[in-house]
Every structure is written in structure tokens, then in C-alpha cells.
Jmol script that loads the backbone (N, CA, C; Angstrom):
load data "model"
ATOM      1  N   MET A   1      83.545 -21.971 220.822  1.00  0.00           N
ATOM      2  CA  MET A   1      84.587 -22.763 220.207  1.00  0.00           C
ATOM      3  C   MET A   1      84.668 -22.414 218.716  1.00  0.00           C
ATOM      4  N   PRO A   2      85.884 -22.177 218.195  1.00  0.00           N
ATOM      5  CA  PRO A   2      86.001 -21.826 216.781  1.00  0.00           C
ATOM      6  C   PRO A   2      85.648 -23.011 215.877  1.00  0.00           C
ATOM      7  N   ALA A   3      85.180 -22.710 214.686  1.00  0.00           N
ATOM      8  CA  ALA A   3      84.857 -23.744 213.713  1.00  0.00           C
ATOM      9  C   ALA A   3      86.156 -24.347 213.188  1.00  0.00           C
ATOM     10  N   THR A   4      86.185 -25.664 213.037  1.00  0.00           N
ATOM     11  CA  THR A   4      87.378 -26.343 212.542  1.00  0.00           C
ATOM     12  C   THR A   4      87.017 -27.236 211.361  1.00  0.00           C
ATOM     13  N   ALA A   5      88.035 -27.615 210.594  1.00  0.00           N
ATOM     14  CA  ALA A   5      87.854 -28.527 209.465  1.00  0.00           C
ATOM     15  C   ALA A   5      89.111 -29.380 209.354  1.00  0.00           C
ATOM     16  N   THR A   6      88.995 -30.524 208.685  1.00  0.00           N
ATOM     17  CA  THR A   6      90.112 -31.444 208.505  1.00  0.00           C
ATOM     18  C   THR A   6      90.482 -31.526 207.033  1.00  0.00           C
ATOM     19  N   LEU A   7      91.774 -31.489 206.740  1.00  0.00           N
ATOM     20  CA  LEU A   7      92.271 -31.617 205.380  1.00  0.00           C
ATOM     21  C   LEU A   7      92.133 -33.076 204.947  1.00  0.00           C
ATOM     22  N   SER A   8      91.456 -33.319 203.828  1.00  0.00           N
ATOM     23  CA  SER A   8      91.217 -34.684 203.353  1.00  0.00           C
ATOM     24  C   SER A   8      92.453 -35.229 202.632  1.00  0.00           C
ATOM     25  N   SER A   9      92.425 -36.506 202.304  1.00  0.00           N
ATOM     26  CA  SER A   9      93.535 -37.131 201.581  1.00  0.00           C
ATOM     27  C   SER A   9      93.681 -36.557 200.177  1.00  0.00           C
ATOM     28  N   LYS A  10      92.640 -35.888 199.675  1.00  0.00           N
ATOM     29  CA  LYS A  10      92.688 -35.220 198.367  1.00  0.00           C
ATOM     30  C   LYS A  10      93.016 -33.734 198.515  1.00  0.00           C
ATOM     31  N   PHE A  11      93.470 -33.343 199.709  1.00  0.00           N
ATOM     32  CA  PHE A  11      93.843 -31.961 200.025  1.00  0.00           C
ATOM     33  C   PHE A  11      92.675 -30.996 199.864  1.00  0.00           C
ATOM     34  N   GLN A  12      91.496 -31.411 200.305  1.00  0.00           N
ATOM     35  CA  GLN A  12      90.308 -30.570 200.270  1.00  0.00           C
ATOM     36  C   GLN A  12      89.852 -30.283 201.691  1.00  0.00           C
ATOM     37  N   ILE A  13      89.254 -29.123 201.874  1.00  0.00           N
ATOM     38  CA  ILE A  13      88.698 -28.719 203.169  1.00  0.00           C
ATOM     39  C   ILE A  13      87.280 -28.237 202.940  1.00  0.00           C
ATOM     40  N   SER A  14      86.359 -28.705 203.761  1.00  0.00           N
ATOM     41  CA  SER A  14      84.983 -28.203 203.722  1.00  0.00           C
ATOM     42  C   SER A  14      84.872 -27.044 204.698  1.00  0.00           C
ATOM     43  N   ILE A  15      84.343 -25.944 204.220  1.00  0.00           N
ATOM     44  CA  ILE A  15      84.172 -24.766 205.083  1.00  0.00           C
ATOM     45  C   ILE A  15      82.941 -24.995 205.948  1.00  0.00           C
ATOM     46  N   PRO A  16      83.085 -24.885 207.267  1.00  0.00           N
ATOM     47  CA  PRO A  16      81.944 -25.118 208.156  1.00  0.00           C
ATOM     48  C   PRO A  16      80.747 -24.231 207.807  1.00  0.00           C
ATOM     49  N   LYS A  17      79.550 -24.781 207.945  1.00  0.00           N
ATOM     50  CA  LYS A  17      78.308 -24.082 207.594  1.00  0.00           C
ATOM     51  C   LYS A  17      78.169 -22.764 208.341  1.00  0.00           C
ATOM     52  N   ALA A  18      78.544 -22.735 209.609  1.00  0.00           N
ATOM     53  CA  ALA A  18      78.423 -21.499 210.399  1.00  0.00           C
ATOM     54  C   ALA A  18      79.243 -20.370 209.765  1.00  0.00           C
ATOM     55  N   VAL A  19      80.435 -20.705 209.248  1.00  0.00           N
ATOM     56  CA  VAL A  19      81.295 -19.702 208.617  1.00  0.00           C
ATOM     57  C   VAL A  19      80.688 -19.264 207.281  1.00  0.00           C
ATOM     58  N   ARG A  20      80.249 -20.230 206.465  1.00  0.00           N
ATOM     59  CA  ARG A  20      79.627 -19.904 205.169  1.00  0.00           C
ATOM     60  C   ARG A  20      78.418 -19.010 205.354  1.00  0.00           C
ATOM     61  N   ASP A  21      77.583 -19.327 206.334  1.00  0.00           N
ATOM     62  CA  ASP A  21      76.377 -18.526 206.573  1.00  0.00           C
ATOM     63  C   ASP A  21      76.722 -17.116 207.040  1.00  0.00           C
ATOM     64  N   GLU A  22      77.662 -17.006 207.966  1.00  0.00           N
ATOM     65  CA  GLU A  22      78.017 -15.695 208.507  1.00  0.00           C
ATOM     66  C   GLU A  22      78.620 -14.781 207.437  1.00  0.00           C
ATOM     67  N   LEU A  23      79.421 -15.365 206.521  1.00  0.00           N
ATOM     68  CA  LEU A  23      80.098 -14.565 205.494  1.00  0.00           C
ATOM     69  C   LEU A  23      79.354 -14.548 204.163  1.00  0.00           C
ATOM     70  N   HIS A  24      78.207 -15.219 204.103  1.00  0.00           N
ATOM     71  CA  HIS A  24      77.361 -15.256 202.901  1.00  0.00           C
ATOM     72  C   HIS A  24      78.110 -15.811 201.692  1.00  0.00           C
ATOM     73  N   TRP A  25      78.911 -16.864 201.900  1.00  0.00           N
ATOM     74  CA  TRP A  25      79.623 -17.512 200.816  1.00  0.00           C
ATOM     75  C   TRP A  25      78.709 -18.525 200.156  1.00  0.00           C
ATOM     76  N   GLU A  26      78.800 -18.618 198.828  1.00  0.00           N
ATOM     77  CA  GLU A  26      77.937 -19.498 198.038  1.00  0.00           C
ATOM     78  C   GLU A  26      78.773 -20.517 197.260  1.00  0.00           C
ATOM     79  N   ALA A  27      78.142 -21.627 196.892  1.00  0.00           N
ATOM     80  CA  ALA A  27      78.803 -22.641 196.067  1.00  0.00           C
ATOM     81  C   ALA A  27      79.194 -22.026 194.727  1.00  0.00           C
ATOM     82  N   GLY A  28      80.372 -22.354 194.232  1.00  0.00           N
ATOM     83  CA  GLY A  28      80.846 -21.837 192.960  1.00  0.00           C
ATOM     84  C   GLY A  28      81.601 -20.525 193.058  1.00  0.00           C
ATOM     85  N   GLN A  29      81.619 -19.926 194.236  1.00  0.00           N
ATOM     86  CA  GLN A  29      82.322 -18.665 194.435  1.00  0.00           C
ATOM     87  C   GLN A  29      83.827 -18.908 194.333  1.00  0.00           C
ATOM     88  N   GLU A  30      84.569 -17.970 193.743  1.00  0.00           N
ATOM     89  CA  GLU A  30      86.017 -18.102 193.564  1.00  0.00           C
ATOM     90  C   GLU A  30      86.749 -17.439 194.732  1.00  0.00           C
ATOM     91  N   PHE A  31      87.840 -18.077 195.179  1.00  0.00           N
ATOM     92  CA  PHE A  31      88.610 -17.571 196.312  1.00  0.00           C
ATOM     93  C   PHE A  31      90.081 -17.440 195.948  1.00  0.00           C
ATOM     94  N   VAL A  32      90.779 -16.568 196.661  1.00  0.00           N
ATOM     95  CA  VAL A  32      92.222 -16.404 196.520  1.00  0.00           C
ATOM     96  C   VAL A  32      92.849 -16.818 197.852  1.00  0.00           C
ATOM     97  N   PHE A  33      94.026 -17.460 197.781  1.00  0.00           N
ATOM     98  CA  PHE A  33      94.745 -17.900 198.968  1.00  0.00           C
ATOM     99  C   PHE A  33      96.047 -17.111 199.065  1.00  0.00           C
ATOM    100  N   ILE A  34      96.251 -16.424 200.198  1.00  0.00           N
ATOM    101  CA  ILE A  34      97.416 -15.578 200.402  1.00  0.00           C
ATOM    102  C   ILE A  34      98.213 -16.145 201.576  1.00  0.00           C
ATOM    103  N   PRO A  35      99.446 -16.651 201.328  1.00  0.00           N
ATOM    104  CA  PRO A  35     100.261 -17.186 202.423  1.00  0.00           C
ATOM    105  C   PRO A  35     100.586 -16.099 203.450  1.00  0.00           C
ATOM    106  N   LYS A  36     100.422 -16.415 204.729  1.00  0.00           N
ATOM    107  CA  LYS A  36     100.712 -15.497 205.830  1.00  0.00           C
ATOM    108  C   LYS A  36     101.434 -16.269 206.926  1.00  0.00           C
ATOM    109  N   ASP A  37     102.729 -16.007 207.121  1.00  0.00           N
ATOM    110  CA  ASP A  37     103.529 -16.701 208.129  1.00  0.00           C
ATOM    111  C   ASP A  37     103.330 -18.212 208.020  1.00  0.00           C
ATOM    112  N   LYS A  38     102.745 -18.821 209.047  1.00  0.00           N
ATOM    113  CA  LYS A  38     102.537 -20.272 209.057  1.00  0.00           C
ATOM    114  C   LYS A  38     101.111 -20.644 208.683  1.00  0.00           C
ATOM    115  N   GLY A  39     100.349 -19.704 208.180  1.00  0.00           N
ATOM    116  CA  GLY A  39      98.964 -19.947 207.812  1.00  0.00           C
ATOM    117  C   GLY A  39      98.654 -19.408 206.432  1.00  0.00           C
ATOM    118  N   VAL A  40      97.379 -19.246 206.184  1.00  0.00           N
ATOM    119  CA  VAL A  40      96.945 -18.734 204.881  1.00  0.00           C
ATOM    120  C   VAL A  40      95.681 -17.897 205.089  1.00  0.00           C
ATOM    121  N   LEU A  41      95.587 -16.812 204.347  1.00  0.00           N
ATOM    122  CA  LEU A  41      94.402 -15.957 204.349  1.00  0.00           C
ATOM    123  C   LEU A  41      93.591 -16.325 203.120  1.00  0.00           C
ATOM    124  N   MET A  42      92.340 -16.681 203.313  1.00  0.00           N
ATOM    125  CA  MET A  42      91.466 -17.057 202.207  1.00  0.00           C
ATOM    126  C   MET A  42      90.382 -15.994 202.078  1.00  0.00           C
ATOM    127  N   MET A  43      90.288 -15.422 200.880  1.00  0.00           N
ATOM    128  CA  MET A  43      89.315 -14.357 200.656  1.00  0.00           C
ATOM    129  C   MET A  43      88.590 -14.581 199.345  1.00  0.00           C
ATOM    130  N   PRO A  44      87.302 -14.218 199.271  1.00  0.00           N
ATOM    131  CA  PRO A  44      86.601 -14.312 197.999  1.00  0.00           C
ATOM    132  C   PRO A  44      87.149 -13.284 197.012  1.00  0.00           C
ATOM    133  N   VAL A  45      87.247 -13.685 195.753  1.00  0.00           N
ATOM    134  CA  VAL A  45      87.676 -12.771 194.699  1.00  0.00           C
ATOM    135  C   VAL A  45      86.505 -11.828 194.417  1.00  0.00           C
ATOM    136  N   PRO A  46      86.736 -10.509 194.503  1.00  0.00           N
ATOM    137  CA  PRO A  46      85.631  -9.576 194.282  1.00  0.00           C
ATOM    138  C   PRO A  46      85.215  -9.528 192.813  1.00  0.00           C
ATOM    139  N   GLY A  47      83.945  -9.288 192.587  1.00  0.00           N
ATOM    140  CA  GLY A  47      83.433  -9.114 191.231  1.00  0.00           C
ATOM    141  C   GLY A  47      83.679  -7.698 190.757  1.00  0.00           C
ATOM    142  N   LEU A  48      83.577  -7.483 189.458  1.00  0.00           N
ATOM    143  CA  LEU A  48      83.803  -6.145 188.911  1.00  0.00           C
ATOM    144  C   LEU A  48      82.840  -5.120 189.498  1.00  0.00           C
ATOM    145  N   ASP A  49      81.598  -5.542 189.766  1.00  0.00           N
ATOM    146  CA  ASP A  49      80.621  -4.608 190.339  1.00  0.00           C
ATOM    147  C   ASP A  49      81.030  -4.156 191.738  1.00  0.00           C
ATOM    148  N   GLU A  50      81.747  -5.008 192.474  1.00  0.00           N
ATOM    149  CA  GLU A  50      82.206  -4.643 193.823  1.00  0.00           C
ATOM    150  C   GLU A  50      83.403  -3.692 193.767  1.00  0.00           C
ATOM    151  N   LEU A  51      84.126  -3.676 192.650  1.00  0.00           N
ATOM    152  CA  LEU A  51      85.304  -2.825 192.512  1.00  0.00           C
ATOM    153  C   LEU A  51      84.979  -1.455 191.933  1.00  0.00           C
ATOM    154  N   ALA A  52      83.795  -1.293 191.390  1.00  0.00           N
ATOM    155  CA  ALA A  52      83.409  -0.019 190.780  1.00  0.00           C
ATOM    156  C   ALA A  52      83.493   1.112 191.804  1.00  0.00           C
ATOM    157  N   GLY A  53      84.230   2.164 191.452  1.00  0.00           N
ATOM    158  CA  GLY A  53      84.335   3.333 192.314  1.00  0.00           C
ATOM    159  C   GLY A  53      85.366   3.223 193.417  1.00  0.00           C
ATOM    160  N   ILE A  54      86.146   2.138 193.449  1.00  0.00           N
ATOM    161  CA  ILE A  54      87.090   1.920 194.540  1.00  0.00           C
ATOM    162  C   ILE A  54      88.217   2.958 194.545  1.00  0.00           C
ATOM    163  N   ALA A  55      88.553   3.520 193.374  1.00  0.00           N
ATOM    164  CA  ALA A  55      89.660   4.476 193.285  1.00  0.00           C
ATOM    165  C   ALA A  55      89.165   5.906 193.085  1.00  0.00           C
ATOM    166  N   LYS A  56      87.945   6.169 193.467  1.00  0.00           N
ATOM    167  CA  LYS A  56      87.393   7.512 193.317  1.00  0.00           C
ATOM    168  C   LYS A  56      88.255   8.516 194.072  1.00  0.00           C
ATOM    169  N   GLY A  57      88.650   9.583 193.394  1.00  0.00           N
ATOM    170  CA  GLY A  57      89.454  10.626 194.026  1.00  0.00           C
ATOM    171  C   GLY A  57      90.943  10.325 194.044  1.00  0.00           C
ATOM    172  N   ALA A  58      91.370   9.216 193.460  1.00  0.00           N
ATOM    173  CA  ALA A  58      92.795   8.881 193.433  1.00  0.00           C
ATOM    174  C   ALA A  58      93.537   9.818 192.493  1.00  0.00           C
ATOM    175  N   ARG A  59      94.773  10.130 192.858  1.00  0.00           N
ATOM    176  CA  ARG A  59      95.603  10.985 192.000  1.00  0.00           C
ATOM    177  C   ARG A  59      95.950  10.244 190.726  1.00  0.00           C
ATOM    178  N   GLN A  60      95.959  10.949 189.619  1.00  0.00           N
ATOM    179  CA  GLN A  60      96.287  10.337 188.335  1.00  0.00           C
ATOM    180  C   GLN A  60      97.725  10.621 187.924  1.00  0.00           C
ATOM    181  N   ASP A  61      98.460  11.356 188.748  1.00  0.00           N
ATOM    182  CA  ASP A  61      99.859  11.627 188.441  1.00  0.00           C
ATOM    183  C   ASP A  61     100.728  11.107 189.581  1.00  0.00           C
ATOM    184  N   GLY A  62     102.012  10.965 189.316  1.00  0.00           N
ATOM    185  CA  GLY A  62     102.940  10.549 190.354  1.00  0.00           C
ATOM    186  C   GLY A  62     102.894   9.068 190.684  1.00  0.00           C
ATOM    187  N   TYR A  63     102.313   8.246 189.832  1.00  0.00           N
ATOM    188  CA  TYR A  63     102.276   6.811 190.102  1.00  0.00           C
ATOM    189  C   TYR A  63     103.454   6.142 189.406  1.00  0.00           C
ATOM    190  N   ARG A  64     103.838   4.976 189.908  1.00  0.00           N
ATOM    191  CA  ARG A  64     104.936   4.211 189.292  1.00  0.00           C
ATOM    192  C   ARG A  64     104.357   3.308 188.212  1.00  0.00           C
ATOM    193  N   ASP A  65     105.114   3.171 187.164  1.00  0.00           N
ATOM    194  CA  ASP A  65     104.734   2.315 186.054  1.00  0.00           C
ATOM    195  C   ASP A  65     105.798   1.242 185.872  1.00  0.00           C
ATOM    196  N   ARG A  66     105.538   0.266 185.053  1.00  0.00           N
ATOM    197  CA  ARG A  66     106.530  -0.779 184.796  1.00  0.00           C
ATOM    198  C   ARG A  66     107.817  -0.197 184.232  1.00  0.00           C
ATOM    199  N   LYS A  67     107.721   0.923 183.525  1.00  0.00           N
ATOM    200  CA  LYS A  67     108.916   1.561 182.957  1.00  0.00           C
ATOM    201  C   LYS A  67     109.823   2.125 184.051  1.00  0.00           C
ATOM    202  N   ASP A  68     109.277   2.344 185.255  1.00  0.00           N
ATOM    203  CA  ASP A  68     110.055   2.910 186.356  1.00  0.00           C
ATOM    204  C   ASP A  68     110.895   1.863 187.073  1.00  0.00           C
ATOM    205  N   ARG A  69     110.708   0.597 186.768  1.00  0.00           N
ATOM    206  CA  ARG A  69     111.408  -0.475 187.483  1.00  0.00           C
ATOM    207  C   ARG A  69     112.733  -0.790 186.813  1.00  0.00           C
ATOM    208  N   TYR A  70     113.601  -1.413 187.558  1.00  0.00           N
ATOM    209  CA  TYR A  70     114.927  -1.771 187.033  1.00  0.00           C
ATOM    210  C   TYR A  70     114.872  -2.997 186.179  1.00  0.00           C
TER     211      TYR A  70
END
end "model"
wireframe off; spacefill off
backbone 0.3
color backbone group
């Protein structure tokens, strides 16, 4: 059975312990909410150390800049 939670009168949801343990989420961690159809995708905001090297080998030419927009 999937883990469930109830939205409180203060619009808060407690993340079930099984989910927190499986995903190694900790108190104080920051999350982003991305609307998806009739639901929402909730993901932890990555730290700078997790982003290091993410664009290794990316082309440095041919990218769009703000100046390219209308």
C-alpha cells in the first residue's frame, strides 16, 4: 500500500517516515514544488556540491542567451 498523508488546516503535510527513510531526506532540507497536471512533483533542491561537474563536456558555443529572445 502506498504511503499517504493528509493536508492539515494550516496547509501542511507530514512526509511519511518510510518515504523519508528511503529517500534519505532530513529535517531542514529545502524542496522545490513543480506543478504537473493535477498533481505536484516535489524534489529536494540540490546543493552546489551535487551540481559540480554536471555540465562536463558541454559545448560552449551555439547556446541561446537572453539577447536572443524577443
